C-alpha positions as CSV (number, residue, x, y, z in Angstrom):
1,X,-25.8,-15.9,3.1
2,X,-23.9,-12.9,1.6
3,X,-22.4,-13.3,-1.9
4,X,-20.8,-11.3,-4.5
5,X,-20.8,-11.7,-8.1
6,X,-17.4,-11.7,-9.7
7,X,-18.2,-13.1,-13.2
8,X,-20.2,-15.5,-15.4
9,X,-19.5,-19.1,-16.7
10,X,-22.1,-19.8,-19.2
11,X,-25.4,-19.5,-18.1
12,X,-24.3,-19.3,-14.3
13,X,-23.2,-16.6,-12.1
14,X,-19.6,-17.1,-10.1
15,X,-20.3,-16.0,-6.7
16,X,-18.0,-15.5,-3.9
17,X,-19.3,-16.3,-0.4
18,X,-18.2,-13.8,2.6
19,X,-18.7,-12.8,5.9
20,X,-18.7,-9.2,7.2
21,X,-18.7,-8.8,10.9
22,X,-17.9,-6.0,13.3
23,X,-17.3,-2.1,12.7
24,X,-14.1,0.0,12.3
25,X,-11.4,0.0,9.7
26,X,-11.7,-3.4,7.9
27,X,-9.7,-6.3,7.9
28,X,-9.9,-8.9,5.1
29,X,-8.8,-12.4,5.9
30,X,-7.6,-14.4,2.8
31,X,-7.3,-17.8,3.2
32,X,-5.0,-20.5,2.1
33,X,-4.8,-23.7,0.0
34,X,-7.3,-25.8,0.1
35,X,-9.0,-24.5,2.8
36,X,-11.9,-21.4,3.3
37,X,-12.4,-18.5,5.2
38,X,-13.6,-20.8,8.0
39,X,-9.8,-21.4,8.8
40,X,-9.3,-18.2,10.5
41,X,-11.5,-19.1,13.3
42,X,-8.8,-18.3,15.9
43,X,-8.4,-14.9,14.7
44,X,-11.6,-13.2,13.8
45,X,-12.5,-13.1,17.6
46,X,-9.3,-11.3,18.4
47,X,-9.4,-8.8,15.8
48,X,-13.2,-8.0,16.4
49,X,-11.9,-7.1,20.2
50,X,-9.3,-5.2,19.1
51,X,-12.0,-2.9,17.2
52,X,-12.1,-4.0,13.9
53,X,-14.5,-4.7,10.9
54,X,-13.6,-8.6,9.9
55,X,-14.6,-9.7,6.4
56,X,-13.5,-13.5,5.6
57,X,-14.1,-14.8,2.2
58,X,-13.9,-18.0,0.1
59,X,-11.8,-18.2,-2.8
60,X,-13.2,-19.3,-6.0
61,X,-13.5,-23.1,-6.1
62,X,-13.2,-23.3,-2.4
63,X,-15.3,-23.3,0.6
64,X,-19.0,-22.0,-0.3
65,X,-18.1,-20.1,-3.2
66,X,-18.8,-20.8,-6.9
67,X,-16.8,-23.5,-8.7
68,X,-16.1,-22.6,-11.8
69,X,-13.5,-24.3,-14.6
70,X,-11.3,-21.3,-14.8
71,X,-9.7,-18.3,-13.3
72,X,-7.3,-20.1,-10.7
73,X,-4.5,-17.7,-11.5
74,X,-3.3,-14.8,-9.2
75,X,-4.6,-11.8,-11.8
76,X,-8.0,-13.2,-11.5
77,X,-8.0,-13.9,-7.7
78,X,-6.4,-10.2,-7.4
79,X,-9.5,-9.1,-9.8
80,X,-11.8,-11.1,-7.5
81,X,-10.6,-9.4,-4.3
82,X,-10.6,-6.0,-6.0
83,X,-14.6,-6.6,-6.9
84,X,-15.2,-7.3,-3.1
85,X,-13.4,-4.4,-1.9
86,X,-15.3,-2.1,-4.4
87,X,-18.7,-3.9,-3.6
88,X,-18.4,-3.4,0.1
89,X,-16.8,0.3,-0.5
90,X,-14.0,-0.4,1.6
91,X,-11.1,2.0,2.8
92,X,-8.3,2.0,5.1
93,X,-8.1,-1.8,4.7
94,X,-5.6,-4.2,6.4
95,X,-5.1,-6.9,3.9
96,X,-4.0,-10.3,5.7
97,X,-3.2,-13.3,3.6
98,X,-2.1,-16.7,4.9
99,X,-0.1,-19.2,2.4
100,X,-1.6,-18.8,-0.8
101,X,-3.6,-16.1,0.3
102,X,-0.3,-14.2,0.8
103,X,-0.3,-14.3,-3.0
104,X,-3.6,-12.4,-3.4
105,X,-2.2,-9.7,-1.0
106,X,1.1,-9.3,-3.2
107,X,-0.8,-9.4,-6.5
108,X,-3.4,-7.2,-5.2
109,X,-0.9,-4.2,-4.3
110,X,1.1,-4.9,-7.3
111,X,-2.1,-4.4,-9.9
112,X,-4.4,-2.1,-7.8
113,X,-1.9,-0.3,-5.5
114,X,-2.5,0.9,-2.1
115,X,-5.2,3.7,-2.5
116,X,-7.7,1.3,-0.2
117,X,-5.1,-0.6,1.8
118,X,-3.4,0.7,4.7
119,X,-1.7,-2.1,6.2
120,X,-0.6,-5.8,4.9
121,X,-0.1,-9.1,6.8
122,X,1.7,-12.2,5.0
123,X,1.6,-15.0,7.2
124,X,3.3,-18.5,5.8
125,X,3.0,-16.7,2.6
126,X,3.6,-18.3,-0.8
127,X,5.9,-15.0,-1.9
128,X,8.2,-14.2,-3.4
129,X,8.8,-16.7,-5.8
130,X,8.5,-20.6,-5.5
131,X,9.8,-21.8,-8.8
132,X,14.0,-22.4,-9.0
133,X,15.4,-20.7,-12.0
134,X,18.7,-19.4,-12.7
135,X,17.9,-15.9,-11.2
136,X,15.8,-17.6,-8.6
137,X,18.5,-20.5,-7.2
138,X,16.1,-20.2,-4.0
139,X,13.1,-21.7,-5.1
140,X,12.1,-25.2,-5.5
141,X,12.6,-27.3,-8.9
142,X,9.6,-27.3,-10.9
143,X,9.6,-31.3,-10.9
144,X,7.7,-31.1,-7.2
145,X,5.0,-29.1,-8.4
146,X,4.5,-32.0,-11.2
147,X,4.8,-34.4,-8.4
148,X,2.0,-32.9,-6.4
149,X,-0.4,-32.4,-9.5
150,X,0.0,-36.1,-10.2
151,X,-0.8,-37.0,-6.5
152,X,-3.7,-35.1,-6.7
153,X,-5.0,-36.4,-9.9
154,X,-4.3,-39.9,-8.6
155,X,-5.9,-39.6,-5.3
156,X,-6.5,-36.4,-3.9
157,X,-8.2,-37.6,-0.6
158,X,-5.2,-39.6,0.2
159,X,-2.8,-36.6,-0.9
160,X,-4.7,-34.1,1.5
161,X,-4.3,-36.5,4.1
162,X,-0.5,-36.6,3.9
163,X,-0.5,-32.6,3.0
164,X,-2.5,-31.9,6.4
165,X,-0.2,-33.8,8.3
166,X,2.9,-31.7,7.3
167,X,0.7,-28.9,7.3
168,X,0.6,-29.1,11.0
169,X,3.8,-30.9,11.9
170,X,1.2,-33.4,13.3
171,X,3.9,-36.1,14.2
172,X,5.7,-33.6,16.5
173,X,2.7,-31.2,17.5
174,X,-0.1,-33.8,17.5
175,X,-1.7,-33.9,20.7
176,X,0.0,-30.9,21.9
177,X,-0.7,-27.8,19.9
178,X,-3.2,-29.5,17.4
179,X,-5.7,-32.3,17.9
180,X,-6.5,-35.1,15.6
181,X,-10.0,-33.4,15.1
182,X,-8.7,-30.3,14.1
183,X,-6.8,-32.2,11.1
184,X,-9.8,-34.4,10.3
185,X,-11.9,-30.9,10.3
186,X,-9.3,-29.4,7.8
187,X,-9.7,-32.4,5.6
188,X,-13.3,-32.2,5.6
189,X,-13.3,-28.6,4.3
190,X,-10.1,-29.5,2.1
191,X,-11.9,-32.6,0.3
192,X,-15.3,-30.6,-0.3
193,X,-13.5,-28.1,-2.4
194,X,-13.6,-28.3,-6.4
195,X,-11.2,-31.0,-7.4
196,X,-10.3,-28.8,-10.3
197,X,-9.7,-25.6,-8.0
198,X,-7.4,-27.8,-5.9
199,X,-5.7,-29.2,-8.8
200,X,-5.2,-25.9,-11.0
201,X,-4.3,-23.9,-8.2
202,X,-0.8,-25.7,-7.8
203,X,0.5,-24.1,-11.1
204,X,-0.6,-20.9,-9.6
205,X,2.1,-21.6,-6.6
206,X,5.0,-20.8,-9.0
207,X,3.6,-17.3,-9.7
208,X,6.4,-14.7,-9.9
209,X,5.7,-12.1,-6.9
210,X,8.9,-10.5,-6.7
211,X,7.9,-7.2,-8.3
212,X,4.5,-7.3,-6.5
213,X,6.3,-7.2,-3.4
214,X,8.9,-4.1,-4.2
215,X,5.5,-2.1,-4.7
216,X,4.1,-2.7,-1.3
217,X,4.8,0.8,0.2
218,X,3.0,0.4,3.4
219,X,3.3,-0.9,7.0
220,X,3.8,-4.8,6.5
221,X,4.0,-7.7,9.2
222,X,5.7,-10.7,7.9
223,X,5.0,-14.4,10.3
224,X,6.5,-17.7,9.4
225,X,7.3,-20.7,11.3
226,X,11.0,-21.7,11.2
227,X,9.6,-25.3,11.1
228,X,7.5,-24.9,8.3
229,X,7.4,-28.1,5.7
230,X,5.2,-26.7,3.0
231,X,6.9,-23.4,2.6
232,X,10.2,-23.3,4.3
233,X,11.2,-20.2,6.3
234,X,14.4,-19.9,4.0
235,X,12.5,-19.6,0.8
236,X,9.5,-17.7,1.7
237,X,9.3,-15.8,5.0
238,X,12.8,-14.6,5.1
239,X,12.8,-13.7,1.5
240,X,9.5,-11.8,1.7
241,X,10.9,-9.9,4.5
242,X,13.9,-8.9,2.7
243,X,11.8,-7.7,-0.6
244,X,9.3,-5.5,1.4
245,X,11.1,-2.6,2.4
246,X,10.6,-1.6,6.2
247,X,8.5,-4.8,7.0
248,X,8.7,-6.5,10.5
249,X,9.2,-10.0,10.5
250,X,8.3,-12.5,13.3
251,X,9.7,-15.9,13.0
252,X,7.6,-18.3,15.0
253,X,9.9,-20.9,16.7
254,X,8.8,-24.2,16.1
255,X,5.9,-23.3,14.1
256,X,4.9,-25.4,11.1
257,X,2.8,-24.1,7.9
258,X,-0.4,-23.9,9.7
259,X,0.7,-21.6,12.5
260,X,-2.6,-19.6,12.8
261,X,-3.9,-22.7,14.7
262,X,-0.6,-24.3,16.3
263,X,0.5,-21.0,17.3
264,X,-2.6,-18.9,17.5
265,X,-1.4,-17.3,20.6
266,X,1.7,-15.7,19.0
267,X,-0.1,-15.0,15.9
268,X,-3.1,-13.5,17.5
269,X,-0.9,-11.2,19.7
270,X,1.2,-10.0,16.5
271,X,-2.1,-9.6,15.0
272,X,-3.6,-7.4,17.7
273,X,-0.5,-5.5,18.4
274,X,-0.1,-4.5,14.6
275,X,-3.9,-3.4,14.2
276,X,-3.9,-1.7,17.6
277,X,-0.7,0.6,16.6
278,X,-2.7,1.1,13.5
279,X,-5.5,2.2,15.7
280,X,-3.8,4.3,18.0
281,X,-2.2,6.1,15.2
282,X,-5.8,6.9,13.5
283,X,-6.7,8.5,16.7
């Protein structure tokens, strides 16, 4: 199992687990909360078939990566991503972030620029800014995040059950576009994550990415479901598209938060077309 070391905590290394498959220009897939790189199961084969080198990794605290007690903020997440890119000596990278992973894409570009990155993809992303303030009236009241943290502290497994039902809009799409086994599999991955990482990441959701998005000067694809209960389209996908000059917005009709599974037919078609145009331009 391949790992890269991104830091230390006391006597132990902080290691990120990653997978690196295929050849061609690299696509890095960055997963959402509280899952792992395995959540890209339906996208990896399509991107490999499109002629890409596909890299997934587990964020610190999740999946098979180390579980330090600190570093659950977007500056650190972006630094971890930068260390992965440098360690693998990648260039002409497409960065694709789902949900919380969209924040890594935005903050990485905001801090490290696009010297090694050629394209960006934001799917059901946490951007641009979720916290409701006078200069951000579209955001969510801070008490909502306090309530989530309280629920996680009280009974994390029970909270994850409710969260994943809304993640997939299971009451509407269950048995049609997503099975109960998939929901259970997601719960198994989520409950196995670090409890502290699961809790601390909630505070990171209120990060302001508005300036980061305005620094994105490369072709960008934004995908978002119009029935997303976790990150509503009007507060996230629509505004993210508006912040990134020249971005392409794809609104998935009836799509929940977890469109990478429930609407993988649409997501995969758009991804293949996006990287396909990149490959055609390269040729």
